[in-house]
C-alpha positions as CSV (number, residue, x, y, z in Angstrom):
1,M,4.9,-8.1,-13.1
2,K,8.1,-7.4,-11.2
3,F,7.9,-5.6,-7.9
4,F,10.7,-4.2,-5.9
5,I,10.0,-3.9,-2.2
6,S,11.7,-0.9,-0.6
7,C,10.8,-1.4,3.0
8,S,14.0,-1.7,5.0
9,L,14.7,-4.7,7.3
10,L,15.1,-2.4,10.3
11,F,11.7,-0.8,9.6
12,S,10.1,-4.2,9.3
13,L,11.5,-5.3,12.6
14,L,10.3,-2.2,14.3
15,C,6.8,-2.7,12.9
16,L,6.8,-6.3,14.3
17,L,8.4,-5.4,17.6
18,Y,6.3,-2.3,18.4
19,L,3.1,-3.4,16.6
20,H,2.4,0.1,15.4
21,P,-0.1,0.2,12.5
22,I,1.5,2.3,9.8
23,A,-0.5,2.1,6.6
24,D,2.1,2.8,4.0
25,A,5.0,0.7,5.4
26,S,5.5,-1.3,2.2
27,V,6.1,0.3,-1.2
28,A,6.5,-1.6,-4.5
29,V,7.6,0.0,-7.8
30,D,6.2,-1.3,-11.0
31,E,8.3,-0.9,-14.2
32,P,6.7,1.1,-17.1
33,H,4.1,-0.8,-19.1
34,P,4.4,-0.9,-22.9
35,Q,0.8,0.3,-23.3
36,R,1.3,3.5,-21.2
37,K,0.5,6.9,-22.8
38,S,3.3,9.4,-23.1
39,G,3.8,11.4,-19.9
40,G,1.7,8.9,-17.8
41,C,1.6,5.4,-16.5
42,Y,-0.4,2.2,-17.2
43,S,-1.1,-1.1,-15.5
44,E,-3.8,-3.6,-15.9
45,E,-4.9,-3.0,-12.3
46,T,-5.1,0.8,-12.4
47,G,-5.5,1.6,-16.1
48,H,-4.0,4.8,-17.4
49,L,-2.8,7.4,-14.8
50,Q,-1.4,10.8,-15.4
51,S,2.1,11.7,-14.0
52,G,1.7,12.7,-10.3
53,Q,-1.8,11.1,-10.0
54,T,-2.5,8.8,-7.0
55,I,-5.5,6.6,-6.7
56,T,-6.9,3.9,-4.4
57,V,-6.7,0.7,-6.5
58,P,-10.3,-0.6,-7.0
59,G,-11.2,-3.7,-5.1
60,T,-8.0,-3.5,-2.9
61,C,-6.7,-1.7,0.1
62,S,-3.8,-0.1,-1.7
63,S,-2.8,3.1,-3.5
64,A,-1.0,3.5,-6.8
65,S,1.0,6.6,-7.8
66,C,2.3,7.5,-11.3
67,N,5.9,8.6,-11.0
68,S,7.7,11.1,-13.2
69,D,9.7,8.3,-14.7
70,E,6.5,6.6,-15.9
71,S,6.7,3.8,-13.2
72,I,4.0,3.1,-10.7
73,S,4.5,3.0,-6.9
74,L,2.1,0.8,-5.0
75,K,1.5,1.4,-1.2
76,I,-0.1,-1.4,0.8
77,C,-1.1,-1.9,4.4
78,A,1.6,-2.8,7.0
79,L,1.6,-6.2,8.5
80,I,0.5,-5.8,12.1
81,R,-0.2,-8.2,15.0
82,T,-0.9,-8.1,18.7
83,R,-0.4,-10.6,21.4
84,D,-2.5,-8.7,23.9
85,P,-5.5,-10.9,24.8
86,Y,-7.7,-7.7,25.1
87,C,-6.9,-6.5,21.6
88,H,-7.9,-7.7,18.1
89,L,-7.1,-6.8,14.6
90,S,-10.0,-5.3,12.6
91,K,-10.6,-6.4,9.0
92,K,-9.9,-4.3,5.9
93,D,-12.7,-2.0,5.0
94,L,-12.8,-1.7,1.2
95,S,-15.5,0.9,1.4
96,K,-12.9,3.4,2.6
97,P,-9.9,4.9,0.6
98,F,-6.3,4.0,1.3
99,P,-4.9,4.1,4.1
100,E,-8.2,4.4,6.1
101,C,-9.2,0.9,4.7
102,C,-6.2,-0.8,6.4
103,P,-6.7,-3.1,9.5
104,R,-6.2,-1.5,12.9
105,I,-5.6,-2.8,16.4
106,A,-8.5,-2.2,18.7
107,C,-8.3,-2.9,22.5
108,A,-11.0,-3.4,25.0
109,K,-9.0,-1.9,27.9
């Protein structure tokens, strides 16, 4: 499966420099699958989606959207870090929908 990442280098650097947790910083676009139904999208991870439909992908912390050109856009959690000794990164919470399931920085200060 081919993915094209459309997160700019500048945005990636800002994420790393400022350590701001933005949930949908990375977006991949999946090419139309040959098993898709007309007017919708299909992937093995999401199954069939209707045009304009967005779901949280089961078992992951990501969302998939069916585009009007019958491709699928995938949003994933941003890569975040902290060097502050009073802060830590929480774990993904797969019981929550995207983007609430993404890790967050929590500080004890």
